[in-house]
C-alpha positions as CSV (number, residue, x, y, z in Angstrom):
1,M,3.8,-26.9,17.9
2,S,3.4,-25.8,14.5
3,R,4.5,-22.9,12.6
4,W,1.3,-22.4,10.5
5,K,-0.3,-19.4,11.1
6,P,-4.2,-18.0,10.0
7,P,-3.7,-15.6,6.8
8,G,-4.5,-12.5,7.8
9,P,-7.9,-10.3,7.1
10,K,-8.3,-9.7,3.4
11,S,-7.1,-6.3,2.4
12,S,-10.2,-4.3,0.6
13,P,-9.5,-4.3,-3.2
14,Y,-9.9,-0.7,-3.9
15,I,-7.1,1.5,-5.6
16,T,-7.1,4.8,-7.2
17,P,-5.7,5.0,-10.9
18,E,-2.5,6.7,-9.8
19,G,-2.3,3.2,-7.7
20,Y,-3.0,0.8,-10.5
21,Q,-0.7,2.4,-12.7
22,A,1.8,2.2,-10.5
23,L,1.5,-1.2,-9.7
24,E,1.4,-2.1,-13.6
25,S,4.4,-0.1,-13.7
26,E,6.1,-2.1,-11.3
27,L,5.3,-5.3,-12.4
28,R,6.8,-4.2,-16.2
29,E,9.8,-2.9,-14.6
30,L,10.2,-6.4,-12.7
31,W,9.9,-8.4,-16.1
32,S,13.1,-6.6,-17.2
33,K,15.1,-6.7,-14.1
34,R,14.3,-10.5,-14.0
35,K,15.9,-10.9,-17.1
36,E,18.9,-9.2,-16.1
37,V,19.1,-11.1,-13.0
38,T,18.4,-14.6,-15.0
39,L,21.7,-13.8,-17.4
40,A,23.8,-12.7,-14.2
41,L,22.4,-15.9,-12.5
42,S,23.9,-18.1,-15.4
43,A,27.2,-16.3,-15.9
44,A,27.2,-17.3,-11.9
45,A,26.4,-20.9,-12.3
46,A,28.7,-21.3,-15.2
47,E,31.9,-20.3,-12.5
48,G,31.8,-23.4,-11.3
49,D,31.2,-25.1,-7.3
50,R,27.6,-23.4,-6.9
51,S,27.7,-24.0,-3.0
52,E,30.7,-21.7,-2.3
53,N,29.9,-18.8,-5.2
54,A,28.1,-16.1,-3.5
55,E,27.2,-14.5,-6.7
56,Y,24.8,-17.4,-7.5
57,I,23.4,-17.8,-4.2
58,Y,22.5,-14.1,-4.2
59,R,21.4,-14.3,-7.7
60,K,19.2,-17.4,-6.9
61,K,17.9,-15.4,-3.7
62,E,17.2,-12.5,-6.0
63,L,15.5,-14.0,-8.4
64,R,13.1,-15.6,-5.9
65,G,11.9,-12.6,-4.4
66,I,11.1,-10.9,-7.9
67,D,9.2,-14.1,-9.1
68,R,7.2,-13.7,-5.5
69,R,6.3,-10.2,-6.1
70,I,5.3,-10.7,-9.8
71,H,3.3,-13.9,-8.9
72,Y,1.7,-11.4,-6.1
73,L,1.0,-9.2,-8.6
74,Q,0.0,-11.0,-11.0
75,K,-2.7,-12.3,-8.6
76,R,-4.0,-9.1,-7.4
77,L,-3.9,-6.7,-10.3
78,P,-7.2,-8.3,-11.5
79,D,-9.0,-8.3,-8.4
80,L,-8.8,-4.6,-7.8
81,N,-11.4,-2.3,-8.4
82,I,-10.6,1.5,-9.6
83,V,-12.3,4.0,-8.3
84,S,-11.9,6.8,-10.6
85,L,-14.8,9.1,-9.3
86,P,-15.5,11.2,-6.6
87,P,-18.3,9.7,-4.6
88,D,-21.5,11.8,-5.3
89,D,-21.3,13.2,-1.3
90,Q,-18.3,15.0,-1.3
91,D,-18.9,16.7,2.1
92,R,-18.3,13.2,3.5
93,I,-15.2,10.8,3.8
94,F,-14.8,8.3,1.5
95,F,-12.3,6.0,-0.1
96,G,-9.8,8.9,-2.1
97,A,-10.5,11.6,0.1
98,W,-8.0,14.3,1.4
99,V,-8.9,14.9,5.0
100,T,-7.5,17.6,7.4
101,L,-7.7,16.4,10.8
102,E,-6.8,19.0,13.9
103,N,-5.6,17.1,17.5
104,E,-6.2,18.4,20.7
105,V,-3.2,20.8,20.6
106,G,-4.3,22.2,16.9
107,E,-2.1,20.8,15.2
108,E,-3.3,20.0,11.6
109,V,-2.2,16.9,9.2
110,T,-3.6,15.5,5.7
111,Y,-3.9,12.4,5.2
112,R,-5.2,10.7,1.9
113,I,-7.2,7.6,2.3
114,V,-6.1,4.8,-0.7
115,G,-6.0,1.0,-0.5
116,S,-3.6,-0.8,1.1
117,D,-1.5,-1.5,-2.2
118,E,-0.7,2.2,-2.7
119,L,0.6,3.3,0.7
120,Y,3.2,5.7,0.8
121,P,3.6,7.3,4.1
122,K,5.8,10.1,3.2
123,K,3.0,11.7,1.3
124,H,0.6,10.8,4.0
125,Y,-1.5,7.7,2.2
126,I,-3.2,5.8,4.9
127,S,-5.0,2.4,4.1
128,L,-8.6,2.5,4.0
129,D,-8.4,-0.4,6.3
130,S,-6.3,1.1,9.0
131,P,-8.0,2.5,12.3
132,L,-8.3,6.4,11.4
133,A,-9.2,5.3,7.9
134,R,-11.7,3.5,9.6
135,A,-12.7,5.7,11.9
136,L,-12.9,8.8,9.5
137,L,-15.1,7.1,7.0
138,K,-18.5,8.7,6.3
139,K,-17.8,11.5,8.7
140,N,-18.6,15.4,7.7
141,F,-16.6,18.2,8.4
142,D,-16.5,19.2,12.0
143,D,-16.5,16.0,13.4
144,E,-15.0,14.2,16.0
145,V,-12.9,11.6,15.9
146,A,-11.4,9.3,18.6
147,I,-8.8,6.5,18.1
148,K,-7.2,4.2,21.1
149,N,-4.4,2.0,21.2
150,E,-3.0,0.3,24.0
151,L,-1.3,3.2,25.3
152,K,-3.3,6.4,24.7
153,E,-6.5,8.1,23.1
154,A,-6.1,10.3,20.4
155,R,-8.7,12.6,19.3
156,Y,-9.0,14.8,16.2
157,T,-11.7,17.4,14.7
158,V,-12.5,16.8,10.5
159,V,-10.9,20.0,9.3
160,D,-11.3,19.8,5.5
161,I,-12.4,17.2,3.1
162,H,-11.6,17.2,-0.8
163,Y,-10.7,14.8,-3.5
164,R,-8.3,16.9,-5.5
165,K,-5.5,17.5,-4.2
166,N,-4.5,20.9,-4.0
């Protein structure tokens, strides 16, 4: 029995200008945080026995996490395509759209379709790769969308589409 599992599907390489700037900012912050952690790690290593030194063990683990994220960002940023212009047909749903949906009960919810690297559920950003976003792509105003999962089926009606935040 092996622990190997195949890699997941590759996420779409699209990102908004705001999302790209946020990732670049995160990378800069990680480099400065890495310097601080490296200094703290050196100080902890100087205290003696490393096998029972909780500070040393914690800082090593923290440094590994920072290095892992830096490596990911350095590989991912050059591969991203920044989508800065809205599409020519703004009556249809494409990447970057703010979409207001109404469910069967009449409740409305607004989502923005963004790249997988800039998900932010509190702001109602959904990934272009999500089932809801894939179902919404190329839909028009007043179209119906059905999303099925193992438990139920949800139906939505597209109420509004725009490309600038109100």
